[in-house]
C-alpha positions as CSV (number, residue, x, y, z in Angstrom):
1,X,-2.0,20.3,21.4
2,X,-0.9,18.3,18.4
3,X,-3.0,17.5,15.5
4,X,-4.0,14.0,14.9
5,X,-2.7,12.3,11.9
6,X,-5.2,10.8,9.5
7,X,-3.7,7.4,10.7
8,X,-4.8,8.2,14.4
9,X,-8.1,9.6,13.1
10,X,-8.8,6.4,11.3
11,X,-8.0,4.3,14.4
12,X,-10.0,6.6,16.7
13,X,-12.9,6.5,14.4
14,X,-12.9,2.7,14.1
15,X,-13.1,2.3,17.7
16,X,-15.7,5.0,17.9
17,X,-18.0,3.2,15.2
18,X,-17.1,-0.4,16.6
19,X,-17.0,-0.2,20.3
20,X,-19.0,2.9,21.5
21,X,-21.5,3.6,18.9
22,X,-22.7,0.1,19.6
23,X,-26.3,0.7,18.1
24,X,-24.7,2.1,14.8
25,X,-26.7,5.4,14.9
26,X,-23.7,7.6,14.2
27,X,-23.5,9.1,17.8
28,X,-22.5,7.8,21.0
29,X,-25.1,8.1,23.7
30,X,-26.0,6.3,27.0
31,X,-28.3,3.9,24.8
32,X,-24.9,2.6,23.3
33,X,-23.5,1.9,26.7
34,X,-26.9,0.5,27.8
35,X,-27.0,-1.9,24.8
36,X,-23.2,-3.0,25.4
37,X,-23.9,-4.1,28.9
38,X,-26.9,-6.4,27.7
39,X,-24.7,-7.9,25.0
40,X,-21.8,-8.7,27.4
41,X,-24.0,-9.9,30.2
42,X,-25.8,-12.2,27.8
43,X,-22.5,-13.5,26.4
44,X,-20.6,-13.8,30.0
45,X,-23.9,-15.4,31.7
46,X,-23.5,-12.6,34.4
47,X,-25.6,-12.6,37.6
48,X,-28.1,-9.6,38.5
49,X,-25.2,-8.3,40.8
50,X,-22.6,-8.3,38.0
51,X,-25.0,-6.5,35.9
52,X,-25.6,-3.9,38.3
53,X,-21.8,-3.3,38.8
54,X,-21.1,-3.0,35.1
55,X,-24.1,-0.5,34.8
56,X,-22.7,1.3,37.6
57,X,-19.1,1.4,36.2
58,X,-20.4,2.4,32.7
59,X,-22.5,5.2,34.1
60,X,-19.3,6.6,35.6
61,X,-17.4,6.2,32.4
62,X,-20.1,7.7,30.3
63,X,-20.2,10.9,32.6
64,X,-16.6,11.2,32.3
65,X,-16.7,10.7,28.5
66,X,-19.6,13.5,28.4
67,X,-17.6,15.8,30.6
68,X,-14.7,16.0,28.2
69,X,-16.3,15.5,24.9
70,X,-20.0,16.5,24.8
71,X,-19.1,20.2,24.0
72,X,-22.7,21.2,23.4
73,X,-24.2,19.2,26.5
74,X,-26.7,17.4,24.5
75,X,-25.7,14.1,25.9
76,X,-24.5,12.8,22.6
77,X,-20.9,12.6,21.5
78,X,-20.5,13.0,17.6
79,X,-17.4,12.0,15.8
80,X,-16.2,15.6,15.5
81,X,-16.4,15.9,19.3
82,X,-14.9,12.3,19.8
83,X,-11.8,13.5,17.5
84,X,-11.6,16.9,19.4
85,X,-11.5,15.2,22.8
86,X,-8.7,13.1,21.6
87,X,-6.8,15.9,20.1
88,X,-7.3,17.8,23.3
89,X,-6.0,15.2,25.7
90,X,-3.0,13.7,23.7
91,X,-0.4,15.5,25.6
92,X,-2.0,14.2,28.9
93,X,-2.0,10.6,27.6
94,X,1.7,11.0,26.2
95,X,2.7,11.7,29.9
96,X,1.1,8.6,31.0
97,X,-2.0,10.1,32.3
98,X,-5.1,8.8,30.9
99,X,-8.3,10.4,31.6
100,X,-10.2,8.8,34.4
101,X,-13.2,7.6,32.1
102,X,-10.8,6.1,29.8
103,X,-8.8,4.4,32.7
104,X,-12.0,2.9,34.0
105,X,-13.0,1.7,30.5
106,X,-9.7,0.1,29.9
107,X,-10.1,-1.9,33.1
108,X,-13.6,-2.7,32.4
109,X,-12.8,-4.0,28.9
110,X,-9.8,-6.0,30.3
111,X,-12.1,-7.5,33.0
112,X,-15.1,-8.3,30.6
113,X,-12.4,-10.1,28.3
114,X,-10.5,-11.9,31.1
115,X,-13.5,-14.2,31.7
116,X,-11.7,-16.8,33.6
117,X,-10.2,-14.0,36.0
118,X,-6.4,-15.3,35.7
119,X,-5.2,-11.9,34.9
120,X,-4.4,-12.9,31.3
121,X,-6.6,-12.6,28.3
122,X,-6.2,-15.5,26.0
123,X,-7.3,-15.7,22.1
124,X,-10.7,-17.1,23.0
125,X,-11.4,-14.6,25.7
126,X,-10.3,-12.0,23.2
127,X,-12.3,-13.3,20.4
128,X,-15.6,-13.8,22.3
129,X,-15.1,-10.3,23.9
130,X,-14.7,-8.6,20.5
131,X,-17.2,-10.5,18.7
132,X,-19.8,-9.0,20.8
133,X,-19.0,-5.6,19.2
134,X,-19.3,-7.3,15.8
135,X,-15.7,-7.7,14.9
136,X,-15.5,-11.0,12.9
137,X,-13.8,-14.1,14.7
138,X,-11.1,-14.3,12.0
139,X,-10.2,-10.8,12.3
140,X,-9.9,-11.3,16.0
141,X,-7.7,-14.2,15.7
142,X,-5.3,-12.3,13.3
143,X,-5.4,-9.4,15.8
144,X,-4.6,-11.5,18.8
145,X,-1.8,-13.1,17.0
146,X,-0.4,-9.5,16.3
147,X,-0.8,-8.1,19.8
148,X,0.4,-11.2,21.5
149,X,3.5,-11.1,19.3
150,X,2.5,-14.6,17.9
151,X,1.9,-15.9,21.3
152,X,5.2,-14.8,22.9
153,X,3.9,-12.1,24.9
154,X,0.8,-12.5,27.4
155,X,-1.9,-10.1,27.3
156,X,-1.8,-8.9,31.0
157,X,-3.4,-6.0,32.1
158,X,-0.2,-4.0,32.0
159,X,0.5,-5.3,28.5
160,X,-3.3,-4.4,27.6
161,X,-2.9,-0.8,29.0
162,X,0.4,-0.3,27.1
163,X,-1.2,-1.6,24.0
164,X,-4.0,0.8,24.4
165,X,-1.6,3.6,25.1
166,X,0.0,2.7,21.4
167,X,-3.1,2.3,19.8
168,X,-4.3,5.9,20.6
169,X,-1.1,7.6,20.3
170,X,1.2,5.7,17.6
171,X,1.4,6.9,14.2
172,X,3.6,3.9,13.4
173,X,1.5,1.3,11.4
174,X,3.6,-1.6,12.6
175,X,2.9,-1.3,16.5
176,X,1.2,-4.2,18.0
177,X,-1.1,-1.8,19.8
178,X,-2.8,-0.9,16.5
179,X,-4.4,-4.3,16.5
180,X,-5.8,-4.3,20.1
181,X,-9.4,-3.7,18.9
182,X,-9.1,-6.1,16.0
183,X,-8.5,-4.0,13.1
184,X,-9.4,-0.7,11.6
């Protein structure tokens, strides 16, 4: 296992605090996932069926995250547990094998962001999806400019997954993936 660099820790703590600890209480628990579902549902005007599907998906993601990160089994993931989990699964991710919960979360985030269903996240979709989590719209616009290489690269699911991979593993501040979640 490799140690996480300070740069990687900074990025991983940013997504912890922005996209996982949704209620901003300093830990990740089911309440954060429940709150995220409600926010996303409201913004996307989802039906009851879409809401139930999202709840089911996020319950599986939550269970998977707990299995890997919740060392003391208290149904909460602290920042220390979060960073330890990423350190422990780095070699798995380097070889292209994301933990199952993370693959499911990547798919979920792509699908939530691609509100048109055309298989491509455009700037408006990107901004709307990330603003739900409190990322400022101007930050989203700048980040989308970076991840799309100034509009030269379409943000398809395949590209999205590659950028996610780069975000988690890269120690190179110039990588486009470092901007996938707005900033850090």
